VOLUM-221172 format. One record per residue: residue number from 0; x, y, z of N, C-alpha, C in turn; residue in three letters. Coordinates in pm, whole numbers, plus 50000, padded with zeros to 5 digits. Layout:
% residues N
{NUM; {X; Y; Z}; {X; Y; Z}; {X; Y; Z}; "ALA"}
...
//
This chain:
% residues 243
{0; {51411; 51306; 86152}; {51375; 51385; 86269}; {51225; 51407; 86268}; "UNK"}
{1; {51162; 51391; 86385}; {51018; 51407; 86399}; {50991; 51530; 86484}; "UNK"}
{2; {50908; 51621; 86432}; {50869; 51742; 86503}; {50719; 51743; 86518}; "UNK"}
{3; {50672; 51770; 86640}; {50530; 51777; 86667}; {50488; 51923; 86665}; "UNK"}
{4; {50399; 51957; 86572}; {50355; 52095; 86552}; {50204; 52101; 86564}; "UNK"}
{5; {50156; 52207; 86621}; {50013; 52230; 86628}; {49969; 52304; 86503}; "UNK"}
{6; {49838; 52311; 86485}; {49787; 52378; 86366}; {49810; 52528; 86372}; "UNK"}
{7; {49827; 52581; 86492}; {49851; 52723; 86503}; {49992; 52763; 86466}; "UNK"}
{8; {50087; 52667; 86468}; {50227; 52694; 86434}; {50263; 52614; 86312}; "UNK"}
{9; {50285; 52681; 86203}; {50325; 52612; 86080}; {50475; 52606; 86073}; "UNK"}
{10; {50523; 52511; 85993}; {50667; 52492; 85980}; {50726; 52576; 85868}; "UNK"}
{11; {50651; 52672; 85818}; {50699; 52751; 85707}; {50794; 52862; 85750}; "UNK"}
{12; {50808; 52883; 85881}; {50892; 52991; 85930}; {51037; 52947; 85928}; "UNK"}
{13; {51127; 53016; 85857}; {51267; 52977; 85855}; {51333; 52991; 85990}; "UNK"}
{14; {51291; 53091; 86070}; {51355; 53111; 86199}; {51320; 52998; 86296}; "UNK"}
{15; {51195; 52950; 86291}; {51157; 52843; 86382}; {51230; 52714; 86347}; "UNK"}
{16; {51240; 52681; 86217}; {51311; 52560; 86178}; {51459; 52569; 86208}; "UNK"}
{17; {51521; 52683; 86182}; {51663; 52699; 86211}; {51690; 52690; 86360}; "UNK"}
{18; {51598; 52743; 86440}; {51616; 52734; 86585}; {51607; 52592; 86636}; "UNK"}
{19; {51512; 52517; 86582}; {51497; 52377; 86623}; {51621; 52296; 86588}; "UNK"}
{20; {51673; 52314; 86468}; {51791; 52240; 86426}; {51915; 52285; 86502}; "UNK"}
{21; {51924; 52417; 86530}; {52041; 52465; 86601}; {52049; 52414; 86743}; "UNK"}
{22; {51938; 52402; 86811}; {51937; 52350; 86948}; {51986; 52206; 86950}; "UNK"}
{23; {51950; 52127; 86849}; {51991; 51987; 86843}; {52125; 51968; 86771}; "UNK"}
{24; {52189; 52078; 86733}; {52319; 52074; 86666}; {52313; 51990; 86539}; "UNK"}
{25; {52210; 52013; 86461}; {52189; 51939; 86337}; {52194; 52036; 86220}; "UNK"}
{26; {52237; 51983; 86108}; {52237; 52058; 85984}; {52190; 51966; 85872}; "UNK"}
{27; {52079; 51999; 85811}; {52020; 51914; 85709}; {52072; 51949; 85571}; "UNK"}
{28; {52082; 51848; 85490}; {52111; 51867; 85348}; {51978; 51893; 85278}; "UNK"}
{29; {51956; 52015; 85239}; {51826; 52052; 85184}; {51793; 51976; 85056}; "UNK"}
{30; {51895; 51935; 84981}; {51869; 51863; 84856}; {51819; 51721; 84882}; "UNK"}
{31; {51854; 51664; 84997}; {51813; 51527; 85030}; {51715; 51523; 85146}; "UNK"}
{32; {51641; 51631; 85166}; {51547; 51640; 85278}; {51405; 51619; 85226}; "UNK"}
{33; {51332; 51530; 85293}; {51192; 51504; 85262}; {51104; 51552; 85376}; "UNK"}
{34; {50987; 51598; 85342}; {50890; 51649; 85441}; {50760; 51572; 85426}; "UNK"}
{35; {50709; 51524; 85540}; {50583; 51450; 85540}; {50504; 51489; 85663}; "UNK"}
{36; {50379; 51524; 85643}; {50288; 51556; 85753}; {50215; 51429; 85794}; "UNK"}
{37; {50228; 51391; 85923}; {50162; 51273; 85974}; {50033; 51313; 86047}; "UNK"}
{38; {49936; 51224; 86044}; {49813; 51249; 86117}; {49697; 51176; 86054}; "UNK"}
{39; {49585; 51166; 86125}; {49464; 51106; 86067}; {49414; 51188; 85948}; "UNK"}
{40; {49332; 51125; 85868}; {49281; 51192; 85749}; {49199; 51315; 85784}; "UNK"}
{41; {49125; 51310; 85896}; {49044; 51425; 85936}; {49130; 51546; 85970}; "UNK"}
{42; {49245; 51523; 86033}; {49334; 51634; 86068}; {49415; 51681; 85949}; "UNK"}
{43; {49452; 51591; 85859}; {49527; 51632; 85742}; {49446; 51723; 85651}; "UNK"}
{44; {49314; 51705; 85651}; {49229; 51792; 85570}; {49220; 51933; 85628}; "UNK"}
{45; {49255; 51949; 85755}; {49252; 52080; 85818}; {49382; 52157; 85801}; "UNK"}
{46; {49480; 52098; 85738}; {49606; 52168; 85718}; {49587; 52286; 85623}; "UNK"}
{47; {49677; 52384; 85630}; {49666; 52499; 85539}; {49685; 52458; 85394}; "UNK"}
{48; {49688; 52555; 85308}; {49705; 52529; 85166}; {49841; 52466; 85139}; "UNK"}
{49; {49857; 52414; 85019}; {49981; 52344; 84983}; {50102; 52435; 84996}; "UNK"}
{50; {50089; 52561; 84963}; {50203; 52652; 84973}; {50242; 52681; 85117}; "UNK"}
{51; {50146; 52671; 85210}; {50176; 52699; 85351}; {50235; 52579; 85422}; "UNK"}
{52; {50237; 52461; 85360}; {50289; 52342; 85424}; {50439; 52324; 85401}; "UNK"}
{53; {50499; 52411; 85325}; {50640; 52396; 85293}; {50727; 52440; 85410}; "UNK"}
{54; {50853; 52397; 85407}; {50950; 52430; 85511}; {51074; 52488; 85443}; "UNK"}
{55; {51128; 52593; 85498}; {51248; 52657; 85446}; {51369; 52607; 85524}; "UNK"}
{56; {51463; 52546; 85455}; {51586; 52495; 85515}; {51703; 52547; 85432}; "UNK"}
{57; {51788; 52627; 85494}; {51906; 52682; 85426}; {51869; 52752; 85296}; "UNK"}
{58; {51770; 52837; 85305}; {51723; 52916; 85191}; {51668; 52830; 85077}; "UNK"}
{59; {51633; 52708; 85108}; {51571; 52618; 85011}; {51433; 52579; 85061}; "UNK"}
{60; {51343; 52565; 84969}; {51205; 52531; 85003}; {51187; 52380; 84989}; "UNK"}
{61; {51144; 52315; 85097}; {51118; 52172; 85097}; {50968; 52151; 85092}; "UNK"}
{62; {50920; 52093; 84984}; {50777; 52071; 84967}; {50737; 51936; 85028}; "UNK"}
{63; {50616; 51926; 85079}; {50572; 51799; 85139}; {50555; 51690; 85034}; "UNK"}
{64; {50586; 51568; 85074}; {50574; 51451; 84986}; {50461; 51361; 85034}; "UNK"}
{65; {50417; 51272; 84949}; {50311; 51178; 84985}; {50365; 51060; 85063}; "UNK"}
{66; {50488; 51016; 85032}; {50555; 50908; 85105}; {50702; 50946; 85121}; "UNK"}
{67; {50763; 50895; 85227}; {50905; 50917; 85251}; {50970; 50782; 85279}; "UNK"}
{68; {51101; 50778; 85258}; {51176; 50654; 85276}; {51258; 50662; 85404}; "UNK"}
{69; {51250; 50556; 85484}; {51321; 50552; 85611}; {51384; 50414; 85626}; "UNK"}
{70; {51503; 50410; 85684}; {51575; 50285; 85706}; {51599; 50209; 85576}; "UNK"}
{71; {51614; 50280; 85467}; {51652; 50217; 85342}; {51536; 50171; 85257}; "UNK"}
{72; {51441; 50097; 85314}; {51334; 50040; 85232}; {51196; 50071; 85286}; "UNK"}
{73; {51185; 50126; 85403}; {51055; 50147; 85464}; {50991; 50273; 85407}; "UNK"}
{74; {50881; 50258; 85335}; {50809; 50371; 85280}; {50693; 50403; 85373}; "UNK"}
{75; {50692; 50526; 85424}; {50590; 50570; 85518}; {50500; 50672; 85450}; "UNK"}
{76; {50369; 50658; 85470}; {50274; 50755; 85418}; {50217; 50836; 85532}; "UNK"}
{77; {50139; 50936; 85500}; {50093; 51032; 85600}; {50003; 50967; 85704}; "UNK"}
{78; {49922; 50869; 85667}; {49830; 50805; 85760}; {49887; 50677; 85820}; "UNK"}
{79; {50012; 50645; 85788}; {50078; 50524; 85840}; {49998; 50398; 85808}; "UNK"}
{80; {49936; 50395; 85690}; {49864; 50275; 85649}; {49957; 50165; 85603}; "UNK"}
{81; {50083; 50197; 85570}; {50188; 50102; 85530}; {50160; 50035; 85396}; "UNK"}
{82; {50060; 50080; 85324}; {50034; 50019; 85192}; {50147; 50048; 85095}; "UNK"}
{83; {50207; 50166; 85105}; {50319; 50198; 85018}; {50443; 50117; 85050}; "UNK"}
{84; {50449; 50060; 85172}; {50560; 49971; 85209}; {50532; 49827; 85170}; "UNK"}
{85; {50408; 49783; 85188}; {50374; 49643; 85164}; {50377; 49609; 85016}; "UNK"}
{86; {50329; 49699; 84932}; {50320; 49670; 84789}; {50455; 49636; 84726}; "UNK"}
{87; {50562; 49714; 84743}; {50691; 49675; 84684}; {50751; 49550; 84745}; "UNK"}
{88; {50725; 49526; 84875}; {50777; 49404; 84939}; {50713; 49281; 84877}; "UNK"}
{89; {50581; 49285; 84857}; {50511; 49172; 84796}; {50560; 49150; 84652}; "UNK"}
{90; {50579; 49257; 84578}; {50626; 49246; 84440}; {50765; 49183; 84436}; "UNK"}
{91; {50854; 49224; 84525}; {50990; 49169; 84527}; {50990; 49023; 84569}; "UNK"}
{92; {50908; 48987; 84667}; {50905; 48849; 84714}; {50854; 48754; 84607}; "UNK"}
{93; {50748; 48791; 84538}; {50696; 48704; 84431}; {50794; 48695; 84314}; "UNK"}
{94; {50870; 48799; 84290}; {50973; 48792; 84186}; {51077; 48686; 84220}; "UNK"}
{95; {51124; 48685; 84346}; {51222; 48585; 84387}; {51162; 48445; 84387}; "UNK"}
{96; {51036; 48432; 84426}; {50973; 48300; 84428}; {50959; 48243; 84288}; "UNK"}
{97; {50928; 48326; 84191}; {50919; 48276; 84053}; {51054; 48227; 84003}; "UNK"}
{98; {51159; 48296; 84039}; {51293; 48252; 83997}; {51334; 48123; 84068}; "UNK"}
{99; {51301; 48111; 84195}; {51336; 47989; 84270}; {51254; 47871; 84220}; "UNK"}
{100; {51126; 47895; 84188}; {51040; 47786; 84143}; {51089; 47726; 84011}; "UNK"}
{101; {51158; 47805; 83932}; {51207; 47755; 83803}; {51316; 47651; 83820}; "UNK"}
{102; {51388; 47655; 83931}; {51498; 47559; 83955}; {51471; 47476; 84080}; "UNK"}
{103; {51345; 47466; 84121}; {51310; 47397; 84245}; {51351; 47250; 84243}; "UNK"}
{104; {51328; 47179; 84134}; {51358; 47035; 84130}; {51507; 47008; 84131}; "UNK"}
{105; {51588; 47098; 84079}; {51732; 47079; 84081}; {51792; 47110; 84218}; "UNK"}
{106; {51727; 47195; 84294}; {51782; 47235; 84424}; {51748; 47137; 84535}; "UNK"}
{107; {51626; 47084; 84535}; {51583; 47003; 84648}; {51525; 47088; 84759}; "UNK"}
{108; {51467; 47020; 84860}; {51397; 47092; 84966}; {51492; 47174; 85053}; "UNK"}
{109; {51607; 47120; 85089}; {51696; 47188; 85183}; {51747; 47320; 85126}; "UNK"}
{110; {51801; 47317; 85006}; {51857; 47438; 84948}; {51747; 47536; 84906}; "UNK"}
{111; {51630; 47483; 84868}; {51518; 47573; 84837}; {51475; 47649; 84962}; "UNK"}
{112; {51470; 47578; 85075}; {51432; 47645; 85200}; {51535; 47752; 85239}; "UNK"}
{113; {51662; 47723; 85215}; {51766; 47821; 85247}; {51752; 47946; 85159}; "UNK"}
{114; {51725; 47926; 85031}; {51708; 48039; 84939}; {51584; 48121; 84974}; "UNK"}
{115; {51475; 48053; 85004}; {51352; 48124; 85039}; {51371; 48203; 85168}; "UNK"}
{116; {51442; 48146; 85263}; {51467; 48219; 85388}; {51552; 48342; 85364}; "UNK"}
{117; {51652; 48330; 85278}; {51743; 48442; 85255}; {51681; 48551; 85169}; "UNK"}
{118; {51602; 48513; 85068}; {51551; 48611; 84972}; {51409; 48657; 84999}; "UNK"}
{119; {51328; 48575; 85064}; {51186; 48607; 85082}; {51153; 48637; 85228}; "UNK"}
{120; {51183; 48544; 85318}; {51149; 48565; 85458}; {51223; 48684; 85518}; "UNK"}
{121; {51344; 48707; 85471}; {51417; 48824; 85521}; {51347; 48954; 85482}; "UNK"}
{122; {51284; 48956; 85364}; {51207; 49073; 85322}; {51083; 49091; 85408}; "UNK"}
{123; {51018; 48980; 85442}; {50896; 48989; 85524}; {50925; 49032; 85666}; "UNK"}
{124; {51039; 48989; 85720}; {51069; 49014; 85861}; {51140; 49147; 85885}; "UNK"}
{125; {51188; 49211; 85780}; {51263; 49335; 85799}; {51167; 49448; 85837}; "UNK"}
{126; {51189; 49506; 85954}; {51109; 49620; 86004}; {50960; 49586; 86009}; "UNK"}
{127; {50925; 49459; 86031}; {50782; 49426; 86035}; {50716; 49467; 86166}; "UNK"}
{128; {50793; 49511; 86266}; {50733; 49557; 86391}; {50650; 49683; 86369}; "UNK"}
{129; {50684; 49764; 86268}; {50606; 49886; 86242}; {50469; 49854; 86183}; "UNK"}
{130; {50446; 49728; 86145}; {50318; 49688; 86088}; {50222; 49634; 86193}; "UNK"}
{131; {50260; 49644; 86321}; {50173; 49595; 86428}; {50045; 49677; 86433}; "UNK"}
{132; {49934; 49608; 86452}; {49805; 49675; 86463}; {49737; 49705; 86332}; "UNK"}
{133; {49797; 49667; 86220}; {49732; 49691; 86091}; {49616; 49596; 86070}; "UNK"}
{134; {49516; 49635; 85993}; {49403; 49544; 85967}; {49448; 49418; 85893}; "UNK"}
{135; {49370; 49313; 85911}; {49403; 49186; 85846}; {49399; 49198; 85695}; "UNK"}
{136; {49314; 49284; 85642}; {49307; 49303; 85498}; {49436; 49365; 85444}; "UNK"}
{137; {49501; 49449; 85522}; {49626; 49510; 85478}; {49740; 49410; 85482}; "UNK"}
{138; {49738; 49319; 85581}; {49844; 49219; 85594}; {49820; 49096; 85507}; "UNK"}
{139; {49704; 49085; 85445}; {49671; 48966; 85366}; {49770; 48941; 85252}; "UNK"}
{140; {49816; 49041; 85176}; {49915; 49013; 85071}; {50044; 48953; 85126}; "UNK"}
{141; {50088; 48994; 85243}; {50209; 48938; 85301}; {50187; 48793; 85345}; "UNK"}
{142; {50067; 48763; 85392}; {50037; 48625; 85428}; {50032; 48536; 85304}; "UNK"}
{143; {49984; 48591; 85191}; {49983; 48513; 85067}; {50126; 48485; 85020}; "UNK"}
{144; {50216; 48578; 85042}; {50357; 48553; 85009}; {50410; 48439; 85093}; "UNK"}
{145; {50376; 48436; 85220}; {50421; 48328; 85307}; {50365; 48194; 85262}; "UNK"}
{146; {50240; 48191; 85219}; {50181; 48067; 85169}; {50251; 48022; 85041}; "UNK"}
{147; {50277; 48117; 84951}; {50346; 48081; 84827}; {50487; 48032; 84853}; "UNK"}
{148; {50553; 48088; 84953}; {50688; 48042; 84988}; {50685; 47900; 85040}; "UNK"}
{149; {50586; 47868; 85124}; {50574; 47731; 85174}; {50545; 47633; 85062}; "UNK"}
{150; {50459; 47671; 84969}; {50429; 47584; 84855}; {50553; 47562; 84769}; "UNK"}
{151; {50637; 47663; 84756}; {50759; 47649; 84677}; {50858; 47555; 84743}; "UNK"}
{152; {50875; 47567; 84874}; {50971; 47483; 84945}; {50928; 47337; 84944}; "UNK"}
{153; {50801; 47311; 84969}; {50751; 47173; 84978}; {50697; 47122; 84846}; "UNK"}
{154; {50703; 47204; 84740}; {50657; 47164; 84608}; {50512; 47116; 84613}; "UNK"}
{155; {50425; 47197; 84670}; {50285; 47161; 84685}; {50207; 47198; 84559}; "UNK"}
{156; {50094; 47133; 84544}; {50004; 47163; 84435}; {49909; 47277; 84475}; "UNK"}
{157; {49845; 47340; 84379}; {49759; 47455; 84412}; {49647; 47423; 84510}; "UNK"}
{158; {49596; 47298; 84509}; {49484; 47263; 84596}; {49528; 47204; 84730}; "UNK"}
{159; {49657; 47191; 84753}; {49704; 47136; 84880}; {49687; 47240; 84992}; "UNK"}
{160; {49668; 47189; 85113}; {49652; 47276; 85229}; {49787; 47336; 85269}; "UNK"}
{161; {49784; 47463; 85307}; {49907; 47534; 85339}; {49936; 47535; 85488}; "UNK"}
{162; {49831; 47529; 85571}; {49852; 47535; 85716}; {49941; 47423; 85767}; "UNK"}
{163; {49918; 47295; 85727}; {50013; 47191; 85771}; {50154; 47213; 85718}; "UNK"}
{164; {50165; 47274; 85600}; {50298; 47301; 85546}; {50373; 47403; 85632}; "UNK"}
{165; {50302; 47507; 85678}; {50366; 47605; 85766}; {50409; 47542; 85897}; "UNK"}
{166; {50327; 47451; 85949}; {50364; 47382; 86073}; {50483; 47290; 86050}; "UNK"}
{167; {50489; 47226; 85935}; {50602; 47138; 85904}; {50732; 47217; 85894}; "UNK"}
{168; {50724; 47337; 85840}; {50843; 47422; 85825}; {50872; 47504; 85951}; "UNK"}
{169; {50783; 47497; 86049}; {50798; 47577; 86173}; {50800; 47727; 86141}; "UNK"}
{170; {50711; 47769; 86052}; {50697; 47909; 86015}; {50571; 47964; 86081}; "UNK"}
{171; {50583; 48074; 86149}; {50468; 48139; 86209}; {50389; 48216; 86103}; "UNK"}
{172; {50258; 48227; 86120}; {50181; 48316; 86032}; {50232; 48459; 86046}; "UNK"}
{173; {50201; 48540; 85947}; {50265; 48672; 85944}; {50226; 48758; 86064}; "UNK"}
{174; {50100; 48752; 86107}; {50060; 48832; 86223}; {50136; 48789; 86348}; "UNK"}
{175; {50161; 48660; 86362}; {50238; 48612; 86477}; {50387; 48643; 86463}; "UNK"}
{176; {50434; 48656; 86342}; {50574; 48698; 86322}; {50594; 48842; 86371}; "UNK"}
{177; {50493; 48926; 86348}; {50498; 49062; 86400}; {50496; 49061; 86552}; "UNK"}
{178; {50410; 48978; 86610}; {50402; 48968; 86755}; {50534; 48917; 86813}; "UNK"}
{179; {50597; 48822; 86746}; {50725; 48770; 86793}; {50833; 48878; 86789}; "UNK"}
{180; {50836; 48958; 86683}; {50935; 49066; 86673}; {50911; 49170; 86782}; "UNK"}
{181; {50787; 49200; 86811}; {50755; 49298; 86913}; {50795; 49248; 87052}; "UNK"}
{182; {50766; 49121; 87081}; {50805; 49064; 87210}; {50957; 49054; 87223}; "UNK"}
{183; {51025; 49026; 87113}; {51171; 49021; 87117}; {51230; 49157; 87149}; "UNK"}
{184; {51176; 49262; 87086}; {51223; 49397; 87114}; {51190; 49438; 87256}; "UNK"}
{185; {51075; 49394; 87306}; {51038; 49424; 87445}; {51133; 49356; 87542}; "UNK"}
{186; {51167; 49231; 87517}; {51258; 49160; 87606}; {51397; 49225; 87607}; "UNK"}
{187; {51445; 49266; 87490}; {51574; 49334; 87485}; {51570; 49468; 87559}; "UNK"}
{188; {51456; 49536; 87552}; {51444; 49664; 87622}; {51449; 49643; 87773}; "UNK"}
{189; {51382; 49540; 87821}; {51381; 49514; 87965}; {51518; 49470; 88015}; "UNK"}
{190; {51596; 49406; 87929}; {51730; 49362; 87967}; {51836; 49470; 87947}; "UNK"}
{191; {51797; 49584; 87892}; {51891; 49693; 87872}; {51977; 49680; 87749}; "UNK"}
{192; {51932; 49604; 87650}; {52010; 49582; 87528}; {51962; 49671; 87413}; "UNK"}
{193; {51882; 49770; 87440}; {51833; 49861; 87337}; {51872; 50005; 87375}; "UNK"}
{194; {51872; 50097; 87279}; {51901; 50237; 87311}; {51802; 50294; 87413}; "UNK"}
{195; {51841; 50401; 87477}; {51758; 50460; 87582}; {51627; 50515; 87527}; "UNK"}
{196; {51628; 50564; 87403}; {51505; 50621; 87350}; {51397; 50514; 87330}; "UNK"}
{197; {51436; 50386; 87328}; {51337; 50279; 87321}; {51299; 50232; 87461}; "UNK"}
{198; {51396; 50210; 87547}; {51366; 50162; 87682}; {51290; 50267; 87763}; "UNK"}
{199; {51308; 50395; 87733}; {51236; 50499; 87806}; {51087; 50501; 87774}; "UNK"}
{200; {51047; 50434; 87667}; {50906; 50428; 87634}; {50828; 50334; 87724}; "UNK"}
{201; {50897; 50247; 87796}; {50833; 50148; 87883}; {50842; 50194; 88028}; "UNK"}
{202; {50732; 50179; 88101}; {50725; 50219; 88242}; {50681; 50100; 88325}; "UNK"}
{203; {50768; 50041; 88405}; {50726; 49931; 88492}; {50627; 49978; 88598}; "UNK"}
{204; {50539; 49889; 88637}; {50440; 49923; 88740}; {50509; 49956; 88872}; "UNK"}
{205; {50623; 49890; 88900}; {50694; 49913; 89025}; {50748; 50055; 89037}; "UNK"}
{206; {50766; 50125; 88923}; {50817; 50263; 88926}; {50709; 50364; 88961}; "UNK"}
{207; {50584; 50322; 88962}; {50475; 50411; 89000}; {50450; 50401; 89150}; "UNK"}
{208; {50471; 50509; 89226}; {50452; 50501; 89372}; {50311; 50457; 89411}; "UNK"}
{209; {50211; 50500; 89336}; {50073; 50464; 89370}; {50042; 50318; 89343}; "UNK"}
{210; {50124; 50251; 89262}; {50099; 50111; 89227}; {50208; 50017; 89277}; "UNK"}
{211; {50302; 50067; 89352}; {50413; 49983; 89396}; {50369; 49870; 89488}; "UNK"}
{212; {50255; 49887; 89556}; {50207; 49782; 89647}; {50121; 49678; 89578}; "UNK"}
{213; {50092; 49696; 89451}; {50009; 49601; 89379}; {50087; 49474; 89347}; "UNK"}
{214; {50012; 49367; 89324}; {50075; 49240; 89289}; {50144; 49248; 89154}; "UNK"}
{215; {50092; 49332; 89064}; {50152; 49344; 88931}; {50292; 49402; 88936}; "UNK"}
{216; {50325; 49480; 89041}; {50459; 49538; 89049}; {50564; 49433; 89076}; "UNK"}
{217; {50530; 49328; 89150}; {50627; 49222; 89177}; {50641; 49124; 89062}; "UNK"}
{218; {50547; 49127; 88966}; {50552; 49037; 88850}; {50627; 49098; 88732}; "UNK"}
{219; {50672; 49223; 88746}; {50742; 49287; 88637}; {50653; 49338; 88527}; "UNK"}
{220; {50525; 49359; 88556}; {50434; 49410; 88453}; {50463; 49556; 88420}; "UNK"}
{221; {50416; 49597; 88304}; {50435; 49733; 88257}; {50304; 49810; 88266}; "UNK"}
{222; {50316; 49941; 88275}; {50198; 50026; 88278}; {50136; 50031; 88139}; "UNK"}
{223; {50009; 49997; 88130}; {49937; 49999; 88003}; {49874; 50136; 87986}; "UNK"}
{224; {49918; 50209; 87887}; {49867; 50343; 87865}; {49729; 50339; 87799}; "UNK"}
{225; {49647; 50434; 87838}; {49514; 50446; 87779}; {49522; 50527; 87649}; "UNK"}
{226; {49448; 50484; 87551}; {49446; 50549; 87421}; {49303; 50581; 87381}; "UNK"}
{227; {49290; 50679; 87295}; {49159; 50721; 87246}; {49138; 50686; 87100}; "UNK"}
{228; {49246; 50661; 87026}; {49235; 50631; 86884}; {49302; 50498; 86854}; "UNK"}
{229; {49255; 50435; 86750}; {49309; 50305; 86714}; {49453; 50314; 86668}; "UNK"}
{230; {49490; 50426; 86604}; {49627; 50439; 86557}; {49724; 50452; 86675}; "UNK"}
{231; {49675; 50503; 86790}; {49760; 50514; 86907}; {49797; 50377; 86963}; "UNK"}
{232; {49713; 50276; 86941}; {49742; 50142; 86990}; {49861; 50079; 86920}; "UNK"}
{233; {49901; 50133; 86805}; {50014; 50078; 86730}; {50147; 50129; 86780}; "UNK"}
{234; {50147; 50229; 86868}; {50272; 50281; 86922}; {50341; 50174; 87006}; "UNK"}
{235; {50475; 50173; 87002}; {50549; 50069; 87075}; {50525; 50079; 87225}; "UNK"}
{236; {50511; 50199; 87278}; {50488; 50215; 87421}; {50357; 50154; 87465}; "UNK"}
{237; {50259; 50147; 87375}; {50129; 50089; 87407}; {50124; 49941; 87370}; "UNK"}
{238; {50167; 49910; 87249}; {50160; 49771; 87201}; {50251; 49679; 87279}; "UNK"}
{239; {50369; 49727; 87319}; {50462; 49641; 87393}; {50410; 49609; 87531}; "UNK"}
{240; {50345; 49705; 87598}; {50291; 49678; 87731}; {50173; 49584; 87728}; "UNK"}
{241; {50107; 49571; 87613}; {49995; 49479; 87599}; {50035; 49345; 87541}; "UNK"}
{242; {50161; 49330; 87503}; {50204; 49205; 87440}; {50205; 49089; 87540}; "UNK"}
//
């Protein structure tokens, strides 16, 4: 659950938290509840002291954490830098590649490609839409995993070029894999195959009375929201309309 709080209202009040949960008919397990404050580094430094950042749930005190786990494997940090998510994924992928490389000659190219797809590419593609808009330096370790996977499948030498190997395998670079996942989710949203909380984030130009006469309204374009911060560009409502 995500709650937007201003600096004037802290979440330490038991009555405010109980009221929020009661309206939504929710009851949290305080023993399995994690608390994380999201925001830019400049705003996080303005938060109150560590004792004032806690939340009381069912007479239990929930202290803020540095990272939280979502959707099973996604580790989120306060600044959404995704470094805490990328590091374990890279470690797991290289572990599987070392094991596959040990039996590469016995498997052959076809079965090696199947194993790499199941054990490595699935790790790279899982929830990679949340990594949209990250700097290239942050995504570089994931791209190195993709290069190592291609070298394993095609049994390349260390000095061989990897770009032709990716084209031979029909594998997109990692940044384009994120773009493909984002466009796929956008297409499903426009076709009505996603939950309402996702489709409601998109606003067609034709739904705006002031823009209904524009040529963009007949082309099915979406309203591109204006943003002031770079982190806002990573939101699905903004990134999908610009895809």
